[in-house]
C-alpha positions as CSV (number, residue, x, y, z in Angstrom):
1,M,-56.9,147.7,43.6
2,A,-55.1,145.3,41.2
3,V,-52.8,142.4,41.7
4,S,-49.4,141.9,40.1
5,V,-47.8,138.5,39.9
6,K,-44.2,138.2,38.6
7,V,-42.9,134.8,37.7
8,T,-39.5,134.3,39.3
9,G,-37.6,131.2,40.1
10,D,-36.8,128.3,37.8
11,V,-35.2,129.5,34.6
12,Q,-36.8,126.6,32.7
13,I,-40.3,127.6,33.7
14,K,-39.7,131.2,32.6
15,K,-38.3,129.9,29.4
16,A,-41.3,127.7,28.7
17,I,-43.7,130.6,29.3
18,Q,-41.7,132.8,27.0
19,D,-41.6,130.2,24.3
20,L,-45.4,129.7,24.5
21,S,-46.0,133.5,24.4
22,K,-43.8,133.9,21.4
23,K,-45.0,130.8,19.5
24,Y,-48.7,131.5,20.1
25,P,-49.1,135.1,21.2
26,R,-52.9,135.4,20.7
27,A,-53.6,132.0,22.4
28,F,-51.2,132.8,25.2
29,A,-53.0,136.1,25.8
30,G,-56.3,134.2,26.0
31,A,-54.8,131.7,28.4
32,L,-53.6,134.5,30.6
33,Y,-57.0,136.1,30.6
34,R,-58.6,132.7,31.6
35,L,-56.1,132.5,34.4
36,G,-57.2,135.9,35.6
37,V,-60.8,134.8,35.5
38,R,-59.8,131.7,37.5
39,V,-58.4,134.0,40.2
40,I,-61.1,136.7,40.3
41,I,-64.0,134.3,40.7
42,P,-62.9,132.9,44.1
43,A,-61.5,136.3,45.1
44,T,-65.0,137.7,44.6
45,R,-66.5,135.0,46.9
46,Y,-63.9,135.8,49.6
47,A,-64.4,139.6,49.4
48,P,-66.3,141.2,52.3
49,V,-69.9,142.2,51.6
50,E,-72.0,144.9,53.2
51,F,-74.0,146.4,50.3
52,G,-72.4,144.3,47.5
53,V,-70.5,147.2,45.9
54,L,-67.1,145.7,46.5
55,R,-68.0,142.3,45.1
56,S,-69.7,143.7,42.1
57,S,-66.6,145.9,41.2
58,H,-64.4,142.9,40.2
59,Y,-62.7,143.0,36.8
60,V,-60.1,141.2,34.6
61,S,-58.6,143.5,32.0
62,A,-58.2,142.5,28.4
63,P,-54.7,141.3,27.6
64,Q,-52.4,144.1,26.8
65,Q,-49.0,143.9,24.9
66,I,-46.3,145.6,26.9
67,G,-42.6,146.0,25.9
68,G,-40.5,143.1,24.7
69,G,-43.5,141.0,23.6
70,N,-44.8,140.5,27.1
71,V,-48.5,140.3,27.8
72,R,-50.2,141.7,30.8
73,V,-53.6,141.1,32.3
74,E,-54.8,143.1,35.3
75,L,-57.4,142.0,37.7
76,G,-58.8,143.5,40.8
77,F,-61.6,145.4,42.5
78,G,-62.5,148.9,41.4
79,T,-63.7,150.6,44.6
80,D,-61.8,153.3,46.4
81,Y,-61.9,151.2,49.6
82,A,-60.9,147.8,48.1
83,A,-57.3,148.1,49.4
84,T,-58.4,149.1,52.9
85,Q,-60.8,146.1,53.1
86,H,-58.1,143.7,51.6
87,E,-55.5,144.8,54.2
88,G,-57.9,145.2,57.1
89,V,-57.1,142.0,59.0
90,R,-58.9,143.3,62.2
91,F,-62.2,144.1,60.4
92,H,-65.2,142.1,61.4
93,H,-67.3,140.9,58.4
94,P,-70.7,139.7,59.8
95,R,-72.2,139.2,56.3
96,G,-69.3,137.2,55.0
97,G,-65.9,137.7,53.4
98,R,-62.5,138.1,54.8
99,A,-59.3,140.2,54.6
100,K,-56.6,139.3,52.0
101,F,-59.4,138.0,49.7
102,L,-57.4,138.6,46.5
103,K,-54.1,137.2,47.9
104,L,-55.9,134.0,49.0
105,A,-57.3,133.5,45.5
106,V,-53.9,134.2,43.9
107,D,-52.2,131.8,46.3
108,A,-54.8,129.1,45.6
109,A,-54.4,129.4,41.9
110,M,-50.6,129.4,41.8
111,P,-49.9,125.7,42.2
112,T,-51.8,124.9,39.0
113,A,-51.2,128.2,37.2
114,L,-48.5,126.9,34.9
115,A,-50.3,123.8,34.0
116,N,-53.5,125.7,33.3
117,L,-51.7,128.4,31.3
118,T,-50.0,125.7,29.2
119,A,-53.2,123.7,28.6
120,D,-55.3,126.8,27.8
121,T,-52.6,128.1,25.4
122,I,-52.5,124.8,23.6
123,D,-56.3,124.6,23.6
124,L,-56.8,128.1,22.2
125,A,-53.9,127.6,19.6
126,G,-55.5,124.4,18.4
127,R,-58.8,126.3,17.8
128,G,-57.0,129.1,16.2
129,G,-58.4,131.5,18.7
130,G,-57.2,134.2,21.0
131,W,-58.7,135.7,24.1
132,G,-62.4,136.2,24.4
133,Q,-64.3,137.7,27.3
134,S,-65.8,134.9,29.3
135,G,-68.5,134.5,31.9
136,G,-69.6,138.1,31.9
137,I,-66.5,139.2,33.8
138,P,-66.0,143.0,33.3
139,T,-62.7,144.1,31.7
140,R,-62.5,147.3,33.7
141,P,-64.0,148.6,36.9
142,S,-67.4,150.2,36.5
143,V,-67.6,153.9,37.3
144,S,-70.5,153.3,39.7
145,A,-68.5,150.8,41.7
146,T,-66.0,153.5,42.7
147,K,-68.6,155.2,44.7
148,R,-69.5,153.8,48.1
149,G,-72.9,152.6,49.2
150,P,-74.8,154.5,51.9
151,Q,-72.6,156.0,54.5
152,R,-73.6,154.6,57.9
153,K,-71.7,153.5,60.9
154,S,-72.4,149.9,61.9
155,N,-73.7,150.8,65.3
156,Q,-76.2,153.2,63.8
157,R,-77.5,150.5,61.6
158,R,-77.9,148.1,64.5
159,T,-79.7,150.7,66.6
160,A,-82.1,151.4,63.7
161,K,-82.8,147.6,63.2
162,G,-83.3,147.2,66.9
163,T,-85.7,150.0,67.1
164,R,-87.7,148.8,64.1
165,G,-87.7,145.3,65.6
166,A,-89.1,146.5,68.9
167,Q,-91.7,148.6,67.1
168,N,-92.7,145.6,65.0
169,R,-92.9,143.3,68.0
170,A,-95.2,145.8,69.7
171,R,-97.4,146.0,66.7
172,V,-97.6,142.2,66.4
173,K,-98.4,141.9,70.2
174,A,-101.2,144.6,69.9
175,A,-102.6,142.9,66.8
176,R,-102.7,139.5,68.6
177,A,-104.4,141.1,71.6
178,N,-107.0,142.7,69.3
179,I,-107.7,139.3,67.6
180,K,-108.0,137.7,71.1
181,K,-110.6,140.3,72.1
182,R,-112.6,139.8,69.0
183,T,-112.6,136.0,68.9
184,G,-112.6,135.5,72.6
185,R,-109.7,133.1,72.5
């Protein structure tokens, strides 16, 4: 699952972005990567968690040149069920997370995206640098992340926990009774 954002709207904004990308292509690519990292970090926090596979499958791709001098950065989650979890607004997430986790992060980043993109481009151009992988964010989904964790239904897991809990309570009760007999208390 990946996200695609296309800048539409004000002609001046689009022109400013095009000018930056033409004047400082390496720095602009780095700034675009940084923007992807700024989006994927909160998206990972918003992602539902059961076994942690979905959250650990996040990635931000290395900047890629596409036709016409445009640069592309892809970000997303690399599991086969990421889209289902993202769109599943009726799913219950008892261990945290929510539906639309990537959309929420993109929407939160958009108000400051242009300012961050401009500032990062100028910063990287001033240092003479381009993009560099930051913060240990993978640049592609891991192969192991595409496989699901243990296949269990939630009610089976609850039953198993409840059974183990009852067995443990019985053991604790028996142990306390045994201690009471020995000590006379």
